[in-house]
N, C-alpha and C positions, 0 to 999 in steps of 0.2 A: 606333789600328787600328780600322777599322769592323767591326762585328759583323753576321753574317748568321744568321738563325734558320732551322733546319730542323725542321719539325713532322712527326712520324711516330709509329709504334707497331710493335708486333709484326706480323710478316708483311708488312712493307714490302719492296718489291723491292730486293734487296741492292745491285745496281749503281746504282740510282736514289738511294740514300742515300750510298753510299761514294764514287762518282765526283764528285758535286758537292761533297761534304765535302772531299775531297782537292784538287780544283781551287781551291776557295775559299782553302784554306790556302796553296796555291802562289802565288796572286795577292795574298797578304798580308792576307786577311780573317781574322777570328776566327769560326769556324763553331761554333755551339752547337746541340745536338740537344735538342728538347723532345718529351716524350711524356706519356701520361696520368699517369705517375709517374716519378720519377727512379730507374729500375731498369735492369737489363740487358735489352736488347731482342733478340729473335730475328728476324733478317731471313730472307727466302726467295729462291729462284731459280726463276723461271718459265721453262718451255721448251715448245716445241711438239713433239708426237710425232705421227708420221704415223698417220692414222686417228682421232685425237681431234678433237672439235669445238671444244675450248677448250684452254687451256694446262695443263700439269702443274706441280706445286709441290714443291720439295725444300728442305731446310734450307740456309740460307746462313750468313753470319757472325753473331756476336753482338756487341753494342756497347752500352755504357752510355749512357743518356740523361743529359744534363747537368742538366736542369731539368724540373719538372712543368709542364704547361700552366697550372695555376692560379698558378704563381709567375713566369710570364713577364711582363716589362714591355716591351711592344712598342716603346715610345719609344727603347729602347736599341739597336734594330736598324735597319740600313739597307735590308735586303731580306729576303724570305721565300722559302723553298724548300719545296715540298710534293711529296715523292716518291710514286710509285705503289705498286703491289702491292695487297694486301688492306687494309692499314692505313687508307686513306682511307674505306673502307666503314664502319668503326666510329668513327673519330675525328671524322667530319663532324658527328655529333650532339652532340659535346661543346660546351657553351656557351662555355667558355673559348677553345676553338679558333675558334669563330665570331667571338668578340670580337677575337681576335688578327687573323684574316683581314680583318675589317671595318676595323680600324685601318690595316693596310697599304693596302687599297684606297682608303679615304677620304683617306689622306695622299699617295696617288699614288706610293707606294714600289714598287719592282720586286717582282713576284711570279712565281716560276717554279713551275708546276704540271705535273708529269710524269705521263703515262699515266692512271692512275685518280685522280690528284691533283685534277683539276678537279671531282670529286664534292664535295670540301670547299668549293670556291668556290661551287658551286651551292647547297649547304646554308647557306652564310653569306649568300646573297642578293646576291652582288657581281658576277654575270655579266651583268646586264641591260645591253644595248647594247654589250657587249664581245665580242671574238673570243676563242676558246679552242680549243686542240687537245685531244685526249683519245684514249684507247684506243677503238677502234671500238665496242666493246660499251657504252661510256659515252656515246655520242653523244646518245641520247635524253635522258638526265639533264642533260647540258650544255645542250642546246637548251631543255629545259623549265625550266632555271634562268635562261633569258633571254639566253643567248649568241646573237649574230647572226653569220651568216657563218662558223659554226663549221667548223674544218678537220677535225673528227671525222667519220668516215665509218662507215656501217653495214656496209660490206663489208670483208672482210679485206684488208690490204695486204701480207700476207706472201707470199713466193714459195716454190715447192717446190724 
């Protein structure tokens, strides 16, 4: 059974962790969650409220990480998932995370980076010459990270 690594941390977007996790299991993959430490993580739910310039945040599910970043052997995994939420803002500076991401990029293994997830790719220096989507507020970071033809936009795509 092929394994897929999900790298995340506290304040990750609940659905961006749980949906890929469940779908991977349904397709026969072993999904493993890595975080700064092997502990119970607190995910969050973001929503848009009329009159706010940005999203709001509420507690979501809790879930135990399977492994700490420092204990990940990326050779064991066929693909990488990086959920969004606020977690990418702080895990992107972790040296182990950057090494993990570089392994997947250098090996040409699939990487799925959702919403704010491309911030991690930019910090790892793997976006040069690649295309990436991102949450609109992250477009500058993704482009400054070297992404070309980014589908990230500086304007909101949400409808009223």
